[in-house]
N, C-alpha and C positions, 0 to 999 in steps of 0.2 A: 471486592473485586467483581466485574461483571462475569456473566456466563461466557465462556469461550464461544458459544455459537452467536451470541449478540455481538461480540467484538469481531469475530471473523465476518459477519455481515457489515459492520461499520467499516472495517478496514482489513480487507482480504489479502493484503499484500504482505510479503516478508518483512518480519520485524527483527531488528538487530538485539540479540539477547543481552548486549552490554547496556541496553537503555531500559528504563521503566517499561514495563508491559503495556502501560497505557499512555506512553509518550506520543505514540502516533495520533492521539486525538488532538494534539496540539500542533500537528503539521499543517502548514498553509491555512491557518485559523483567520477567517475574515477579520480585518482591522487589527491584526496583531502579528508582527513579523518576528519569528524566532527560528534559530536554527535547531539542529538535533540536540545539542547540549542543552539549549534553553527549553526545548520541549521536555526533556528528561527532567530537569529541575522542576518544571512546572507540575508534572505528573507527581513527582515525589512529594512536592509541597501540598497540592490538592488531595491527592488520594492517600498518601501515607501520613503526613504530618496533620492535616486538617480532619482526616477520617471521613472524607466525603465518599459516598457510595459510588459504585461503578456505573456505567451506562447501562440502562435498561432495567436498573433495580427498582426505580420508583414509576417509571413510565416507559412506554416503548419510544426508542429514539425517532426523531423526525428527520434526521439527516443521516447521510452516510458519504464516504469518501470516494471520490473517483479520480484515479491517478492519470486519467486522460490518455491511457495507452502506455504510461511510464511504469516503472517498478514500484512506485509509491514512496520512494526514498524522499526524505524532507528537503533536499536541495532541488528536486525536480518539481515542476509545475503541476498542480493538482487542485481540485476543488471540492467542497462539500456540496452535495446536491440533496434534494428532498429524497426521503427514504423510499418512496413508492417510485421513483425515477430510475430508469435503467442507466447503468454506467456506459460509457462510450465502448463500442466494440473495437476489437483490435485484430488486425490480420498481420501476420509475421511471415515473410517468405525469403527464401534463400535460394541462390542458383543450384540447379541440379549439376553436381560436380563430384567426382571421386574425391573423399576427403582425404586420402593419402597423397593426391596430387596437389593440395593446396599448400602454400607456404604458411609460415607461422602467423602472420598477420591476417590472412584470410581465415584461418583456423580460429584465431581469437574473435574475429568478427562473427563467425558462424556460431560459436559458443555463445556470444552476447545475444545473438538472435533467438537461440535456442532457449536461453534463459527468460527473455522476453516472452516467448510463446508459452512457456511454464507458468509464469506468473499470470498471463492472460487466461490461461485454463483454470488455475487455481481461483482466480477472481470472478470466473463465470463471464468474462468480457471477450473470449476468443470468439471471432467471427466464424460462425457455421458455415460449412460448405454448401 
């Protein structure tokens, strides 16, 4: 398995614990369309059954994942970029309003925006003021 620091640089987005820890490496792979279950199966095959080493164990990675402002989920659009390139910056805004005045739909949207901002902060892609 790779060093967590290496994996966090390659893919700094939330990972679902029900999937193989390296399944994210197969999300939106060029020339290969797989869903989350397919990525999980590929990771199990390559890293568990074939015994291949993890990213960064033989040489530094030359690519990293950019969720392009999304959460990094496998069903969202994202791309693999050169390791030295910067990920797309993200700015998440929400209206200034008393939260207790919001209806349930507005609160749900607010929470969604807050989660997106948190992902951007963790990935280092939040637009600086």
